[in-house]
C-alpha positions as CSV (number, residue, x, y, z in Angstrom):
1,M,22.2,-19.9,-8.8
2,T,24.5,-22.2,-10.6
3,L,27.1,-21.9,-7.9
4,L,24.4,-22.8,-5.3
5,V,23.5,-25.9,-7.2
6,V,27.1,-27.0,-7.7
7,C,28.0,-26.4,-4.1
8,A,25.0,-28.2,-2.7
9,V,25.3,-31.2,-5.1
10,G,29.1,-31.3,-4.5
11,G,28.8,-31.1,-0.7
12,R,26.2,-33.8,-0.6
13,G,28.3,-36.0,-2.9
14,C,31.4,-35.5,-0.7
15,A,29.5,-36.2,2.5
16,G,28.1,-39.3,1.0
17,W,31.5,-40.4,-0.2
18,F,33.0,-40.0,3.3
19,L,30.1,-41.7,5.0
20,G,29.3,-44.6,2.7
21,G,31.4,-44.7,-0.4
22,L,30.6,-44.2,-4.1
23,R,27.0,-45.4,-4.0
24,A,26.1,-43.1,-1.0
25,S,27.8,-40.1,-2.7
26,Q,25.7,-40.6,-5.9
27,I,22.5,-40.9,-3.9
28,G,23.4,-37.8,-1.8
29,A,24.2,-35.8,-4.9
30,A,21.0,-36.9,-6.7
31,A,18.9,-36.0,-3.6
32,A,20.5,-32.6,-3.3
33,A,19.9,-31.9,-7.0
34,L,16.3,-32.9,-6.8
35,A,15.7,-30.8,-3.7
36,L,17.3,-27.7,-5.2
37,L,15.4,-28.2,-8.5
38,A,12.1,-28.5,-6.5
39,C,12.9,-25.3,-4.6
40,V,13.9,-23.4,-7.8
41,D,10.7,-24.6,-9.5
42,L,8.5,-23.5,-6.6
43,S,10.1,-20.1,-6.2
44,S,9.8,-19.4,-9.9
45,R,6.1,-20.4,-9.9
46,L,5.5,-18.1,-6.9
47,C,7.3,-15.2,-8.6
48,D,5.2,-15.7,-11.7
49,L,2.0,-15.7,-9.7
50,R,3.0,-12.5,-7.9
51,L,4.0,-10.8,-11.2
52,K,0.7,-11.8,-12.8
53,E,-1.2,-10.4,-9.8
54,L,0.7,-7.1,-10.0
55,L,0.3,-6.8,-13.8
56,D,-3.4,-7.5,-13.5
57,R,-3.7,-4.8,-10.8
58,F,-1.9,-2.3,-12.9
59,L,-3.8,-3.1,-16.1
60,N,-7.2,-3.0,-14.4
61,A,-6.5,0.1,-12.2
62,D,-8.7,3.1,-12.2
63,V,-6.2,5.9,-12.6
64,G,-8.9,8.5,-12.6
65,A,-9.9,7.5,-9.1
66,E,-6.2,7.4,-8.0
67,A,-5.6,10.9,-9.4
68,A,-8.8,12.3,-7.9
69,T,-8.0,10.9,-4.4
70,E,-4.5,12.2,-4.5
71,A,-5.6,15.7,-5.6
72,M,-8.3,15.7,-2.9
73,L,-5.9,14.7,-0.2
74,A,-3.5,17.4,-1.2
75,A,-6.3,20.0,-1.2
76,V,-7.6,19.0,2.2
77,T,-4.2,19.0,3.8
78,L,-3.4,22.4,2.3
79,Y,-6.7,23.7,3.7
80,Q,-5.8,22.2,7.1
81,A,-2.5,24.0,6.9
82,T,-4.3,27.3,6.4
83,V,-6.7,26.8,9.2
84,F,-4.0,25.7,11.6
85,P,-1.0,27.6,10.5
86,L,2.4,27.1,12.2
87,T,3.1,30.8,12.4
88,L,0.9,33.4,14.2
89,H,-0.1,35.5,11.2
90,G,1.0,33.1,8.4
91,V,-2.2,32.9,6.4
92,N,-4.6,35.7,5.4
93,A,-8.3,35.3,5.0
94,A,-8.3,35.4,1.2
95,E,-5.8,32.5,1.0
96,R,-7.8,30.5,3.6
97,D,-11.0,31.0,1.5
98,A,-9.2,30.0,-1.7
99,R,-7.9,26.8,-0.1
100,R,-11.3,26.0,1.4
101,S,-13.1,26.3,-1.9
102,A,-10.4,24.2,-3.7
103,A,-10.7,21.5,-1.0
104,Y,-14.5,21.4,-1.2
105,R,-14.3,21.3,-5.0
106,M,-11.9,18.4,-4.9
107,A,-14.0,16.5,-2.3
108,A,-17.1,16.8,-4.6
109,D,-15.3,15.6,-7.7
110,E,-17.3,13.1,-9.7
111,N,-14.2,10.9,-10.2
112,L,-13.7,10.5,-6.5
113,P,-14.9,7.1,-5.1
114,R,-17.7,7.3,-2.6
115,P,-15.7,6.1,0.5
116,A,-13.1,8.8,-0.3
117,Q,-15.9,11.5,-0.6
118,V,-17.4,10.5,2.8
119,A,-14.0,10.6,4.5
120,A,-13.1,13.9,2.9
121,A,-16.4,15.4,3.9
122,A,-15.8,14.4,7.5
123,A,-12.3,15.8,7.5
124,L,-13.5,19.1,6.0
125,E,-16.3,19.3,8.6
126,A,-13.7,18.9,11.4
127,I,-11.4,21.5,9.8
128,D,-14.3,24.0,9.6
129,V,-15.2,23.4,13.2
130,G,-11.6,24.3,14.1
131,D,-10.9,21.4,16.5
132,A,-7.4,20.2,15.8
133,K,-7.8,16.9,17.6
134,T,-10.9,15.9,15.6
135,T,-9.3,17.1,12.4
136,S,-6.2,14.9,13.1
137,A,-8.4,11.9,13.8
138,E,-10.4,12.5,10.5
139,L,-7.2,12.9,8.5
140,F,-6.0,9.7,10.1
141,I,-9.0,8.0,8.5
142,L,-8.7,9.9,5.2
143,R,-5.1,8.9,4.4
144,P,-5.7,5.1,4.3
145,T,-8.9,5.7,2.4
146,T,-6.9,7.6,-0.2
147,R,-4.1,5.1,-0.1
148,A,-6.6,2.2,-0.9
149,Y,-7.0,3.7,-4.5
150,R,-3.3,3.8,-5.3
151,V,-2.2,1.6,-8.1
152,G,0.0,-1.2,-6.7
153,W,-1.1,-0.6,-3.1
154,S,-1.9,-3.8,-1.2
155,A,-5.4,-3.5,0.1
156,G,-4.6,-5.6,3.2
157,S,-2.3,-3.1,4.6
158,G,-4.4,0.0,4.0
159,G,-7.8,-1.3,5.2
160,S,-11.0,-1.5,3.3
161,S,-13.7,1.1,3.2
162,T,-16.0,-1.0,5.3
163,E,-13.4,-1.3,8.0
164,L,-12.9,2.5,7.9
165,D,-16.7,3.1,8.1
166,S,-17.0,0.8,11.1
167,N,-14.0,2.5,12.8
168,R,-15.8,5.9,12.2
169,R,-19.0,4.6,13.7
170,G,-17.2,3.1,16.7
171,A,-15.4,6.4,17.4
172,A,-18.6,8.5,17.1
């Protein structure tokens, strides 16, 4: 940073010297120094605001909801893998039933936020029907819903639960 300031002030001073003499070089150096100081001040204030926002998000986070949504997503995707296995006889009925009961238990967890419960129920219903295309669409909705409860995740990039609910209604 110091090198940037020295180069900018020195360059402005040299340009002023060549174009207008000593007085112009002093004015050019002062203008460059003021502009750089204003930029440094602005960038440090923006960094402080961003840091404060992130710290507030981490300190006020609901880690129980985050853990519950992550566990539920893992259980639902494991159940999906047992219903739609990649190999012909890769999963037996006992394993499929165990994964199904675990997924339903996780989807009904009391720590799970309501939008995540609704999305999980829709995904589990699609898996139970056995339609791969509908299952894929419901999991496409479930993943951003789960992601919205991650600590440090920007809500603007994952979508809100009301957006997800309106998308679900529009698709139905």
